[in-house]
Jmol script that loads the backbone (N, CA, C; Angstrom):
load data "model"
ATOM      1  N   MET A   1      11.461  33.569  -0.282  1.00  0.00           N
ATOM      2  CA  MET A   1      12.840  33.237   0.031  1.00  0.00           C
ATOM      3  C   MET A   1      13.329  32.040  -0.788  1.00  0.00           C
ATOM      4  N   PHE A   2      12.513  30.984  -0.837  1.00  0.00           N
ATOM      5  CA  PHE A   2      12.917  29.783  -1.557  1.00  0.00           C
ATOM      6  C   PHE A   2      12.267  29.671  -2.927  1.00  0.00           C
ATOM      7  N   GLY A   3      11.404  30.620  -3.258  1.00  0.00           N
ATOM      8  CA  GLY A   3      10.752  30.618  -4.561  1.00  0.00           C
ATOM      9  C   GLY A   3       9.952  29.354  -4.786  1.00  0.00           C
ATOM     10  N   GLN A   4      10.126  28.771  -5.960  1.00  0.00           N
ATOM     11  CA  GLN A   4       9.347  27.582  -6.290  1.00  0.00           C
ATOM     12  C   GLN A   4       9.738  26.365  -5.450  1.00  0.00           C
ATOM     13  N   TRP A   5      10.771  26.468  -4.661  1.00  0.00           N
ATOM     14  CA  TRP A   5      11.190  25.374  -3.773  1.00  0.00           C
ATOM     15  C   TRP A   5      10.606  25.531  -2.359  1.00  0.00           C
ATOM     16  N   SER A   6       9.722  26.510  -2.141  1.00  0.00           N
ATOM     17  CA  SER A   6       9.200  26.791  -0.803  1.00  0.00           C
ATOM     18  C   SER A   6       8.483  25.599  -0.175  1.00  0.00           C
ATOM     19  N   TYR A   7       7.553  24.989  -0.900  1.00  0.00           N
ATOM     20  CA  TYR A   7       6.811  23.859  -0.344  1.00  0.00           C
ATOM     21  C   TYR A   7       7.759  22.689  -0.092  1.00  0.00           C
ATOM     22  N   MET A   8       8.666  22.447  -1.027  1.00  0.00           N
ATOM     23  CA  MET A   8       9.641  21.356  -0.863  1.00  0.00           C
ATOM     24  C   MET A   8      10.554  21.629   0.327  1.00  0.00           C
ATOM     25  N   ALA A   9      10.928  22.889   0.534  1.00  0.00           N
ATOM     26  CA  ALA A   9      11.770  23.246   1.679  1.00  0.00           C
ATOM     27  C   ALA A   9      11.035  22.956   2.993  1.00  0.00           C
ATOM     28  N   MET A  10       9.729  23.232   3.039  1.00  0.00           N
ATOM     29  CA  MET A  10       8.944  22.937   4.238  1.00  0.00           C
ATOM     30  C   MET A  10       8.921  21.430   4.488  1.00  0.00           C
ATOM     31  N   LEU A  11       8.763  20.648   3.430  1.00  0.00           N
ATOM     32  CA  LEU A  11       8.756  19.192   3.580  1.00  0.00           C
ATOM     33  C   LEU A  11      10.114  18.692   4.076  1.00  0.00           C
ATOM     34  N   LEU A  12      11.185  19.253   3.550  1.00  0.00           N
ATOM     35  CA  LEU A  12      12.518  18.856   4.011  1.00  0.00           C
ATOM     36  C   LEU A  12      12.730  19.236   5.475  1.00  0.00           C
ATOM     37  N   PHE A  13      12.202  20.373   5.875  1.00  0.00           N
ATOM     38  CA  PHE A  13      12.272  20.779   7.279  1.00  0.00           C
ATOM     39  C   PHE A  13      11.582  19.746   8.168  1.00  0.00           C
ATOM     40  N   VAL A  14      10.426  19.271   7.738  1.00  0.00           N
ATOM     41  CA  VAL A  14       9.696  18.249   8.496  1.00  0.00           C
ATOM     42  C   VAL A  14      10.519  16.966   8.578  1.00  0.00           C
ATOM     43  N   VAL A  15      11.107  16.574   7.452  1.00  0.00           N
ATOM     44  CA  VAL A  15      11.921  15.354   7.432  1.00  0.00           C
ATOM     45  C   VAL A  15      13.101  15.489   8.388  1.00  0.00           C
ATOM     46  N   PHE A  16      13.856  16.566   8.274  1.00  0.00           N
ATOM     47  CA  PHE A  16      15.014  16.737   9.151  1.00  0.00           C
ATOM     48  C   PHE A  16      14.604  16.954  10.602  1.00  0.00           C
ATOM     49  N   GLY A  17      13.431  17.560  10.812  1.00  0.00           N
ATOM     50  CA  GLY A  17      12.971  17.833  12.162  1.00  0.00           C
ATOM     51  C   GLY A  17      12.487  16.610  12.917  1.00  0.00           C
ATOM     52  N   SER A  18      12.099  15.564  12.194  1.00  0.00           N
ATOM     53  CA  SER A  18      11.548  14.398  12.878  1.00  0.00           C
ATOM     54  C   SER A  18      12.273  13.089  12.580  1.00  0.00           C
ATOM     55  N   TRP A  19      12.866  12.949  11.438  1.00  0.00           N
ATOM     56  CA  TRP A  19      13.426  11.652  11.058  1.00  0.00           C
ATOM     57  C   TRP A  19      14.700  11.303  11.810  1.00  0.00           C
ATOM     58  N   TRP A  20      15.348  12.279  12.427  1.00  0.00           N
ATOM     59  CA  TRP A  20      16.538  11.972  13.231  1.00  0.00           C
ATOM     60  C   TRP A  20      16.164  11.129  14.447  1.00  0.00           C
ATOM     61  N   LEU A  21      14.891  11.199  14.853  1.00  0.00           N
ATOM     62  CA  LEU A  21      14.433  10.422  15.999  1.00  0.00           C
ATOM     63  C   LEU A  21      14.581   8.922  15.765  1.00  0.00           C
ATOM     64  N   GLU A  22      14.476   8.506  14.508  1.00  0.00           N
ATOM     65  CA  GLU A  22      14.628   7.079  14.160  1.00  0.00           C
ATOM     66  C   GLU A  22      15.973   6.547  14.651  1.00  0.00           C
ATOM     67  N   TRP A  23      17.014   7.325  14.438  1.00  0.00           N
ATOM     68  CA  TRP A  23      18.358   6.882  14.819  1.00  0.00           C
ATOM     69  C   TRP A  23      18.732   7.364  16.211  1.00  0.00           C
ATOM     70  N   GLY A  24      18.280   8.565  16.565  1.00  0.00           N
ATOM     71  CA  GLY A  24      18.619   9.117  17.874  1.00  0.00           C
ATOM     72  C   GLY A  24      18.080   8.292  19.031  1.00  0.00           C
ATOM     73  N   PHE A  25      16.879   7.769  18.872  1.00  0.00           N
ATOM     74  CA  PHE A  25      16.258   6.979  19.937  1.00  0.00           C
ATOM     75  C   PHE A  25      16.102   5.509  19.562  1.00  0.00           C
ATOM     76  N   LYS A  26      16.619   5.143  18.392  1.00  0.00           N
ATOM     77  CA  LYS A  26      16.545   3.747  17.927  1.00  0.00           C
ATOM     78  C   LYS A  26      15.120   3.198  18.020  1.00  0.00           C
ATOM     79  N   ILE A  27      14.165   3.937  17.457  1.00  0.00           N
ATOM     80  CA  ILE A  27      12.764   3.553  17.590  1.00  0.00           C
ATOM     81  C   ILE A  27      12.284   2.595  16.500  1.00  0.00           C
ATOM     82  N   ARG A  28      13.034   2.437  15.421  1.00  0.00           N
ATOM     83  CA  ARG A  28      12.762   1.442  14.381  1.00  0.00           C
ATOM     84  C   ARG A  28      11.420   1.594  13.670  1.00  0.00           C
ATOM     85  N   VAL A  29      10.942   2.807  13.553  1.00  0.00           N
ATOM     86  CA  VAL A  29       9.688   3.050  12.838  1.00  0.00           C
ATOM     87  C   VAL A  29       9.867   2.814  11.345  1.00  0.00           C
ATOM     88  N   LEU A  30      10.947   3.309  10.800  1.00  0.00           N
ATOM     89  CA  LEU A  30      11.170   3.198   9.357  1.00  0.00           C
ATOM     90  C   LEU A  30      11.481   1.770   8.926  1.00  0.00           C
ATOM     91  N   ARG A  31      11.745   0.903   9.879  1.00  0.00           N
ATOM     92  CA  ARG A  31      12.024  -0.501   9.554  1.00  0.00           C
ATOM     93  C   ARG A  31      10.762  -1.349   9.582  1.00  0.00           C
ATOM     94  N   ASN A  32       9.627  -0.719   9.720  1.00  0.00           N
ATOM     95  CA  ASN A  32       8.353  -1.425   9.763  1.00  0.00           C
ATOM     96  C   ASN A  32       7.466  -0.919   8.618  1.00  0.00           C
ATOM     97  N   PRO A  33       7.753  -1.359   7.395  1.00  0.00           N
ATOM     98  CA  PRO A  33       7.035  -0.812   6.237  1.00  0.00           C
ATOM     99  C   PRO A  33       5.531  -1.085   6.250  1.00  0.00           C
ATOM    100  N   ILE A  34       5.096  -2.174   6.850  1.00  0.00           N
ATOM    101  CA  ILE A  34       3.659  -2.461   6.899  1.00  0.00           C
ATOM    102  C   ILE A  34       2.936  -1.401   7.732  1.00  0.00           C
ATOM    103  N   ARG A  35       3.527  -1.049   8.866  1.00  0.00           N
ATOM    104  CA  ARG A  35       2.934  -0.006   9.714  1.00  0.00           C
ATOM    105  C   ARG A  35       2.901   1.333   8.982  1.00  0.00           C
ATOM    106  N   LEU A  36       3.973   1.663   8.301  1.00  0.00           N
ATOM    107  CA  LEU A  36       4.028   2.929   7.574  1.00  0.00           C
ATOM    108  C   LEU A  36       2.997   2.962   6.452  1.00  0.00           C
ATOM    109  N   LEU A  37       2.946   1.908   5.660  1.00  0.00           N
ATOM    110  CA  LEU A  37       1.980   1.863   4.559  1.00  0.00           C
ATOM    111  C   LEU A  37       0.549   1.910   5.068  1.00  0.00           C
ATOM    112  N   THR A  38       0.281   1.201   6.141  1.00  0.00           N
ATOM    113  CA  THR A  38      -1.062   1.219   6.723  1.00  0.00           C
ATOM    114  C   THR A  38      -1.434   2.632   7.146  1.00  0.00           C
ATOM    115  N   THR A  39      -0.524   3.300   7.811  1.00  0.00           N
ATOM    116  CA  THR A  39      -0.774   4.667   8.265  1.00  0.00           C
ATOM    117  C   THR A  39      -1.052   5.591   7.093  1.00  0.00           C
ATOM    118  N   ILE A  40      -0.219   5.506   6.079  1.00  0.00           N
ATOM    119  CA  ILE A  40      -0.368   6.382   4.916  1.00  0.00           C
ATOM    120  C   ILE A  40      -1.648   6.061   4.148  1.00  0.00           C
ATOM    121  N   LEU A  41      -1.902   4.778   3.924  1.00  0.00           N
ATOM    122  CA  LEU A  41      -3.067   4.383   3.129  1.00  0.00           C
ATOM    123  C   LEU A  41      -4.395   4.633   3.842  1.00  0.00           C
ATOM    124  N   LEU A  42      -4.394   4.698   5.158  1.00  0.00           N
ATOM    125  CA  LEU A  42      -5.622   5.019   5.883  1.00  0.00           C
ATOM    126  C   LEU A  42      -5.968   6.505   5.799  1.00  0.00           C
ATOM    127  N   VAL A  43      -4.963   7.342   5.627  1.00  0.00           N
ATOM    128  CA  VAL A  43      -5.178   8.779   5.683  1.00  0.00           C
ATOM    129  C   VAL A  43      -5.131   9.439   4.301  1.00  0.00           C
ATOM    130  N   ALA A  44      -4.124   9.129   3.525  1.00  0.00           N
ATOM    131  CA  ALA A  44      -3.860   9.846   2.274  1.00  0.00           C
ATOM    132  C   ALA A  44      -5.026   9.867   1.286  1.00  0.00           C
ATOM    133  N   PRO A  45      -5.681   8.751   1.002  1.00  0.00           N
ATOM    134  CA  PRO A  45      -6.757   8.811  -0.001  1.00  0.00           C
ATOM    135  C   PRO A  45      -7.856   9.820   0.323  1.00  0.00           C
ATOM    136  N   TRP A  46      -8.228   9.922   1.598  1.00  0.00           N
ATOM    137  CA  TRP A  46      -9.275  10.867   1.982  1.00  0.00           C
ATOM    138  C   TRP A  46      -8.822  12.314   1.761  1.00  0.00           C
ATOM    139  N   PHE A  47      -7.584  12.611   2.094  1.00  0.00           N
ATOM    140  CA  PHE A  47      -7.083  13.970   1.896  1.00  0.00           C
ATOM    141  C   PHE A  47      -6.860  14.286   0.428  1.00  0.00           C
ATOM    142  N   ILE A  48      -6.486  13.301  -0.351  1.00  0.00           N
ATOM    143  CA  ILE A  48      -6.325  13.513  -1.793  1.00  0.00           C
ATOM    144  C   ILE A  48      -7.677  13.824  -2.424  1.00  0.00           C
ATOM    145  N   ILE A  49      -8.705  13.073  -2.043  1.00  0.00           N
ATOM    146  CA  ILE A  49     -10.051  13.335  -2.554  1.00  0.00           C
ATOM    147  C   ILE A  49     -10.513  14.732  -2.136  1.00  0.00           C
ATOM    148  N   TRP A  50     -10.262  15.060  -0.885  1.00  0.00           N
ATOM    149  CA  TRP A  50     -10.646  16.376  -0.375  1.00  0.00           C
ATOM    150  C   TRP A  50      -9.913  17.479  -1.144  1.00  0.00           C
ATOM    151  N   ASP A  51      -8.613  17.333  -1.319  1.00  0.00           N
ATOM    152  CA  ASP A  51      -7.838  18.312  -2.077  1.00  0.00           C
ATOM    153  C   ASP A  51      -8.362  18.452  -3.501  1.00  0.00           C
ATOM    154  N   ALA A  52      -8.592  17.313  -4.166  1.00  0.00           N
ATOM    155  CA  ALA A  52      -9.059  17.343  -5.556  1.00  0.00           C
ATOM    156  C   ALA A  52     -10.393  18.085  -5.659  1.00  0.00           C
ATOM    157  N   TYR A  53     -11.297  17.806  -4.733  1.00  0.00           N
ATOM    158  CA  TYR A  53     -12.592  18.482  -4.739  1.00  0.00           C
ATOM    159  C   TYR A  53     -12.411  19.982  -4.495  1.00  0.00           C
ATOM    160  N   ALA A  54     -11.634  20.335  -3.478  1.00  0.00           N
ATOM    161  CA  ALA A  54     -11.431  21.751  -3.140  1.00  0.00           C
ATOM    162  C   ALA A  54     -10.771  22.511  -4.294  1.00  0.00           C
ATOM    163  N   ILE A  55      -9.829  21.878  -4.957  1.00  0.00           N
ATOM    164  CA  ILE A  55      -9.172  22.513  -6.106  1.00  0.00           C
ATOM    165  C   ILE A  55     -10.163  22.698  -7.244  1.00  0.00           C
ATOM    166  N   SER A  56     -10.934  21.651  -7.529  1.00  0.00           N
ATOM    167  CA  SER A  56     -11.881  21.723  -8.655  1.00  0.00           C
ATOM    168  C   SER A  56     -12.980  22.764  -8.411  1.00  0.00           C
ATOM    169  N   GLN A  57     -13.303  23.025  -7.154  1.00  0.00           N
ATOM    170  CA  GLN A  57     -14.343  24.009  -6.821  1.00  0.00           C
ATOM    171  C   GLN A  57     -13.783  25.416  -6.614  1.00  0.00           C
ATOM    172  N   GLY A  58     -12.463  25.554  -6.704  1.00  0.00           N
ATOM    173  CA  GLY A  58     -11.843  26.863  -6.514  1.00  0.00           C
ATOM    174  C   GLY A  58     -11.706  27.278  -5.056  1.00  0.00           C
ATOM    175  N   HIS A  59     -11.922  26.339  -4.135  1.00  0.00           N
ATOM    176  CA  HIS A  59     -11.796  26.646  -2.706  1.00  0.00           C
ATOM    177  C   HIS A  59     -10.350  26.576  -2.232  1.00  0.00           C
ATOM    178  N   TRP A  60      -9.526  25.916  -2.996  1.00  0.00           N
ATOM    179  CA  TRP A  60      -8.147  25.642  -2.581  1.00  0.00           C
ATOM    180  C   TRP A  60      -7.270  25.774  -3.810  1.00  0.00           C
ATOM    181  N   PHE A  61      -6.106  26.330  -3.638  1.00  0.00           N
ATOM    182  CA  PHE A  61      -5.172  26.427  -4.759  1.00  0.00           C
ATOM    183  C   PHE A  61      -3.750  26.405  -4.218  1.00  0.00           C
ATOM    184  N   PHE A  62      -2.823  26.221  -5.113  1.00  0.00           N
ATOM    185  CA  PHE A  62      -1.408  26.221  -4.761  1.00  0.00           C
ATOM    186  C   PHE A  62      -0.734  27.341  -5.531  1.00  0.00           C
ATOM    187  N   ASP A  63      -0.015  28.166  -4.817  1.00  0.00           N
ATOM    188  CA  ASP A  63       0.696  29.289  -5.426  1.00  0.00           C
ATOM    189  C   ASP A  63       1.777  28.733  -6.346  1.00  0.00           C
ATOM    190  N   ARG A  64       1.626  28.968  -7.606  1.00  0.00           N
ATOM    191  CA  ARG A  64       2.561  28.418  -8.596  1.00  0.00           C
ATOM    192  C   ARG A  64       3.985  28.945  -8.411  1.00  0.00           C
ATOM    193  N   ASP A  65       4.130  30.047  -7.708  1.00  0.00           N
ATOM    194  CA  ASP A  65       5.463  30.596  -7.437  1.00  0.00           C
ATOM    195  C   ASP A  65       6.165  29.854  -6.307  1.00  0.00           C
ATOM    196  N   GLN A  66       5.442  28.983  -5.581  1.00  0.00           N
ATOM    197  CA  GLN A  66       6.026  28.300  -4.435  1.00  0.00           C
ATOM    198  C   GLN A  66       6.060  26.786  -4.583  1.00  0.00           C
ATOM    199  N   ILE A  67       5.714  26.289  -5.748  1.00  0.00           N
ATOM    200  CA  ILE A  67       5.773  24.849  -6.015  1.00  0.00           C
ATOM    201  C   ILE A  67       6.582  24.613  -7.275  1.00  0.00           C
ATOM    202  N   LEU A  68       7.019  23.389  -7.462  1.00  0.00           N
ATOM    203  CA  LEU A  68       7.882  23.058  -8.596  1.00  0.00           C
ATOM    204  C   LEU A  68       7.142  23.041  -9.934  1.00  0.00           C
ATOM    205  N   GLY A  69       5.832  22.897  -9.897  1.00  0.00           N
ATOM    206  CA  GLY A  69       5.058  22.883 -11.135  1.00  0.00           C
ATOM    207  C   GLY A  69       4.869  21.492 -11.718  1.00  0.00           C
ATOM    208  N   ILE A  70       5.188  20.474 -10.933  1.00  0.00           N
ATOM    209  CA  ILE A  70       4.989  19.085 -11.363  1.00  0.00           C
ATOM    210  C   ILE A  70       3.656  18.632 -10.765  1.00  0.00           C
ATOM    211  N   TYR A  71       2.727  18.271 -11.631  1.00  0.00           N
ATOM    212  CA  TYR A  71       1.391  17.887 -11.175  1.00  0.00           C
ATOM    213  C   TYR A  71       1.151  16.417 -11.419  1.00  0.00           C
ATOM    214  N   GLY A  72       0.459  15.798 -10.481  1.00  0.00           N
ATOM    215  CA  GLY A  72       0.067  14.403 -10.603  1.00  0.00           C
ATOM    216  C   GLY A  72      -1.396  14.318 -10.976  1.00  0.00           C
ATOM    217  N   PRO A  73      -1.958  13.154 -10.779  1.00  0.00           N
ATOM    218  CA  PRO A  73      -3.383  12.989 -11.067  1.00  0.00           C
ATOM    219  C   PRO A  73      -4.237  13.969 -10.261  1.00  0.00           C
ATOM    220  N   LEU A  74      -5.378  14.319 -10.797  1.00  0.00           N
ATOM    221  CA  LEU A  74      -6.358  15.194 -10.152  1.00  0.00           C
ATOM    222  C   LEU A  74      -5.858  16.625  -9.997  1.00  0.00           C
ATOM    223  N   ASP A  75      -4.844  16.991 -10.783  1.00  0.00           N
ATOM    224  CA  ASP A  75      -4.291  18.349 -10.777  1.00  0.00           C
ATOM    225  C   ASP A  75      -3.732  18.747  -9.412  1.00  0.00           C
ATOM    226  N   ILE A  76      -3.154  17.764  -8.720  1.00  0.00           N
ATOM    227  CA  ILE A  76      -2.557  18.004  -7.406  1.00  0.00           C
ATOM    228  C   ILE A  76      -1.034  18.023  -7.573  1.00  0.00           C
ATOM    229  N   PRO A  77      -0.362  19.037  -7.016  1.00  0.00           N
ATOM    230  CA  PRO A  77       1.094  19.138  -7.158  1.00  0.00           C
ATOM    231  C   PRO A  77       1.839  17.990  -6.460  1.00  0.00           C
ATOM    232  N   LEU A  78       3.006  17.689  -6.980  1.00  0.00           N
ATOM    233  CA  LEU A  78       3.866  16.648  -6.413  1.00  0.00           C
ATOM    234  C   LEU A  78       4.090  16.861  -4.925  1.00  0.00           C
ATOM    235  N   GLU A  79       4.346  18.097  -4.541  1.00  0.00           N
ATOM    236  CA  GLU A  79       4.630  18.391  -3.132  1.00  0.00           C
ATOM    237  C   GLU A  79       3.474  17.986  -2.223  1.00  0.00           C
ATOM    238  N   GLU A  80       2.247  18.118  -2.707  1.00  0.00           N
ATOM    239  CA  GLU A  80       1.087  17.766  -1.892  1.00  0.00           C
ATOM    240  C   GLU A  80       1.008  16.252  -1.706  1.00  0.00           C
ATOM    241  N   TYR A  81       1.327  15.501  -2.749  1.00  0.00           N
ATOM    242  CA  TYR A  81       1.374  14.041  -2.600  1.00  0.00           C
ATOM    243  C   TYR A  81       2.464  13.642  -1.602  1.00  0.00           C
ATOM    244  N   LEU A  82       3.610  14.299  -1.694  1.00  0.00           N
ATOM    245  CA  LEU A  82       4.681  14.020  -0.738  1.00  0.00           C
ATOM    246  C   LEU A  82       4.260  14.382   0.684  1.00  0.00           C
ATOM    247  N   PHE A  83       3.502  15.457   0.817  1.00  0.00           N
ATOM    248  CA  PHE A  83       2.986  15.867   2.115  1.00  0.00           C
ATOM    249  C   PHE A  83       2.177  14.741   2.752  1.00  0.00           C
ATOM    250  N   PHE A  84       1.340  14.097   1.957  1.00  0.00           N
ATOM    251  CA  PHE A  84       0.477  13.032   2.477  1.00  0.00           C
ATOM    252  C   PHE A  84       1.241  11.765   2.832  1.00  0.00           C
ATOM    253  N   VAL A  85       2.473  11.669   2.408  1.00  0.00           N
ATOM    254  CA  VAL A  85       3.327  10.540   2.786  1.00  0.00           C
ATOM    255  C   VAL A  85       4.210  10.930   3.969  1.00  0.00           C
ATOM    256  N   LEU A  86       4.861  12.073   3.860  1.00  0.00           N
ATOM    257  CA  LEU A  86       5.861  12.464   4.857  1.00  0.00           C
ATOM    258  C   LEU A  86       5.269  12.878   6.201  1.00  0.00           C
ATOM    259  N   ILE A  87       4.141  13.566   6.195  1.00  0.00           N
ATOM    260  CA  ILE A  87       3.570  14.058   7.449  1.00  0.00           C
ATOM    261  C   ILE A  87       3.095  12.917   8.351  1.00  0.00           C
ATOM    262  N   PRO A  88       2.367  11.903   7.834  1.00  0.00           N
ATOM    263  CA  PRO A  88       2.012  10.786   8.731  1.00  0.00           C
ATOM    264  C   PRO A  88       3.238  10.063   9.288  1.00  0.00           C
ATOM    265  N   VAL A  89       4.270   9.899   8.471  1.00  0.00           N
ATOM    266  CA  VAL A  89       5.488   9.243   8.953  1.00  0.00           C
ATOM    267  C   VAL A  89       6.147  10.106  10.032  1.00  0.00           C
ATOM    268  N   ALA A  90       6.206  11.402   9.798  1.00  0.00           N
ATOM    269  CA  ALA A  90       6.780  12.308  10.801  1.00  0.00           C
ATOM    270  C   ALA A  90       5.977  12.263  12.097  1.00  0.00           C
ATOM    271  N   ALA A  91       4.658  12.138  11.984  1.00  0.00           N
ATOM    272  CA  ALA A  91       3.820  12.063  13.181  1.00  0.00           C
ATOM    273  C   ALA A  91       4.126  10.801  13.984  1.00  0.00           C
ATOM    274  N   ILE A  92       4.273   9.673  13.306  1.00  0.00           N
ATOM    275  CA  ILE A  92       4.606   8.421  14.003  1.00  0.00           C
ATOM    276  C   ILE A  92       5.985   8.519  14.633  1.00  0.00           C
ATOM    277  N   LEU A  93       6.943   9.062  13.893  1.00  0.00           N
ATOM    278  CA  LEU A  93       8.295   9.214  14.433  1.00  0.00           C
ATOM    279  C   LEU A  93       8.279  10.093  15.681  1.00  0.00           C
ATOM    280  N   THR A  94       7.538  11.183  15.638  1.00  0.00           N
ATOM    281  CA  THR A  94       7.465  12.092  16.784  1.00  0.00           C
ATOM    282  C   THR A  94       6.810  11.407  17.971  1.00  0.00           C
ATOM    283  N   MET A  95       5.719  10.705  17.717  1.00  0.00           N
ATOM    284  CA  MET A  95       5.030  10.001  18.801  1.00  0.00           C
ATOM    285  C   MET A  95       5.936   8.942  19.430  1.00  0.00           C
ATOM    286  N   GLU A  96       6.575   8.128  18.610  1.00  0.00           N
ATOM    287  CA  GLU A  96       7.446   7.071  19.128  1.00  0.00           C
ATOM    288  C   GLU A  96       8.706   7.652  19.772  1.00  0.00           C
ATOM    289  N   GLY A  97       9.224   8.723  19.209  1.00  0.00           N
ATOM    290  CA  GLY A  97      10.385   9.380  19.811  1.00  0.00           C
ATOM    291  C   GLY A  97      10.056   9.941  21.184  1.00  0.00           C
ATOM    292  N   THR A  98       8.860  10.517  21.323  1.00  0.00           N
ATOM    293  CA  THR A  98       8.421  11.041  22.604  1.00  0.00           C
ATOM    294  C   THR A  98       8.257   9.906  23.619  1.00  0.00           C
ATOM    295  N   ARG A  99       7.657   8.807  23.186  1.00  0.00           N
ATOM    296  CA  ARG A  99       7.512   7.647  24.082  1.00  0.00           C
ATOM    297  C   ARG A  99       8.872   7.134  24.539  1.00  0.00           C
ATOM    298  N   SER A 100       9.796   7.049  23.600  1.00  0.00           N
ATOM    299  CA  SER A 100      11.132   6.558  23.929  1.00  0.00           C
ATOM    300  C   SER A 100      11.834   7.499  24.905  1.00  0.00           C
ATOM    301  N   ALA A 101      11.741   8.797  24.652  1.00  0.00           N
ATOM    302  CA  ALA A 101      12.367   9.775  25.552  1.00  0.00           C
ATOM    303  C   ALA A 101      11.744   9.701  26.937  1.00  0.00           C
ATOM    304  N   TYR A 102      10.434   9.517  27.002  1.00  0.00           N
ATOM    305  CA  TYR A 102       9.749   9.410  28.287  1.00  0.00           C
ATOM    306  C   TYR A 102      10.209   8.162  29.048  1.00  0.00           C
ATOM    307  N   ARG A 103      10.328   7.032  28.338  1.00  0.00           N
ATOM    308  CA  ARG A 103      10.817   5.803  28.983  1.00  0.00           C
ATOM    309  C   ARG A 103      12.241   5.987  29.493  1.00  0.00           C
ATOM    310  N   MET A 104      13.065   6.672  28.710  1.00  0.00           N
ATOM    311  CA  MET A 104      14.441   6.926  29.138  1.00  0.00           C
ATOM    312  C   MET A 104      14.463   7.805  30.385  1.00  0.00           C
ATOM    313  N   LEU A 105      13.592   8.801  30.429  1.00  0.00           N
ATOM    314  CA  LEU A 105      13.514   9.687  31.586  1.00  0.00           C
ATOM    315  C   LEU A 105      13.065   8.917  32.824  1.00  0.00           C
ATOM    316  N   LEU A 106      12.074   8.065  32.671  1.00  0.00           N
ATOM    317  CA  LEU A 106      11.610   7.257  33.807  1.00  0.00           C
ATOM    318  C   LEU A 106      12.712   6.325  34.311  1.00  0.00           C
ATOM    319  N   ALA A 107      13.444   5.707  33.376  1.00  0.00           N
ATOM    320  CA  ALA A 107      14.536   4.816  33.775  1.00  0.00           C
ATOM    321  C   ALA A 107      15.623   5.600  34.499  1.00  0.00           C
ATOM    322  N   TYR A 108      15.928   6.798  34.010  1.00  0.00           N
ATOM    323  CA  TYR A 108      16.925   7.645  34.661  1.00  0.00           C
ATOM    324  C   TYR A 108      16.487   8.012  36.074  1.00  0.00           C
ATOM    325  N   ARG A 109      15.224   8.407  36.220  1.00  0.00           N
ATOM    326  CA  ARG A 109      14.713   8.783  37.542  1.00  0.00           C
ATOM    327  C   ARG A 109      14.754   7.600  38.502  1.00  0.00           C
ATOM    328  N   GLU A 110      14.390   6.427  38.001  1.00  0.00           N
ATOM    329  CA  GLU A 110      14.400   5.234  38.843  1.00  0.00           C
ATOM    330  C   GLU A 110      15.818   4.902  39.292  1.00  0.00           C
ATOM    331  N   LYS A 111      16.746   4.977  38.358  1.00  0.00           N
ATOM    332  CA  LYS A 111      18.149   4.687  38.687  1.00  0.00           C
ATOM    333  C   LYS A 111      18.681   5.717  39.678  1.00  0.00           C
ATOM    334  N   ARG A 112      18.327   6.968  39.460  1.00  0.00           N
ATOM    335  CA  ARG A 112      18.789   8.044  40.344  1.00  0.00           C
ATOM    336  C   ARG A 112      18.216   7.870  41.750  1.00  0.00           C
ATOM    337  N   SER A 113      16.943   7.505  41.852  1.00  0.00           N
ATOM    338  CA  SER A 113      16.346   7.325  43.169  1.00  0.00           C
ATOM    339  C   SER A 113      16.952   6.120  43.894  1.00  0.00           C
ATOM    340  N   GLU A 114      17.356   5.102  43.146  1.00  0.00           N
ATOM    341  CA  GLU A 114      18.026   3.954  43.766  1.00  0.00           C
ATOM    342  C   GLU A 114      19.382   4.361  44.328  1.00  0.00           C
ATOM    343  N   LEU A 115      20.113   5.199  43.584  1.00  0.00           N
ATOM    344  CA  LEU A 115      21.409   5.651  44.049  1.00  0.00           C
ATOM    345  C   LEU A 115      21.276   6.560  45.276  1.00  0.00           C
ATOM    346  N   VAL A 116      20.262   7.391  45.286  1.00  0.00           N
ATOM    347  CA  VAL A 116      20.063   8.316  46.401  1.00  0.00           C
ATOM    348  C   VAL A 116      19.651   7.552  47.665  1.00  0.00           C
ATOM    349  N   SER A 117      18.865   6.519  47.494  1.00  0.00           N
ATOM    350  CA  SER A 117      18.378   5.779  48.657  1.00  0.00           C
ATOM    351  C   SER A 117      19.419   4.847  49.257  1.00  0.00           C
ATOM    352  N   LYS A 118      20.521   4.638  48.592  1.00  0.00           N
ATOM    353  CA  LYS A 118      21.572   3.740  49.122  1.00  0.00           C
ATOM    354  C   LYS A 118      22.423   4.404  50.148  1.00  0.00           C
TER     355      LYS A 118
END
end "model"
wireframe off; spacefill off
backbone 0.3
color backbone group
């Protein structure tokens, strides 16, 4: 459907699917670059090494019809590097958004029970 933009379209879906939580719930994840960098740097290098090994051994490949064809170091496509940045950030946004929504729900329930008991 999206041809060589397929992987990029999936990444954009992840961004739009989770990054609205930053503003919708005012969770301020994106305003904490140290936390974001720490999260990415703890995870990404291991997955990059794993990808590079799997690609070099023929265990893993990327369909050239579904990627842009821009390769970085270790013969890994640009989209895969973006994946290792965007997915951890999306995970933090989702986790913090869920926490925020849960706190809002608890506050609503507490306020509602106070009104009912009056």
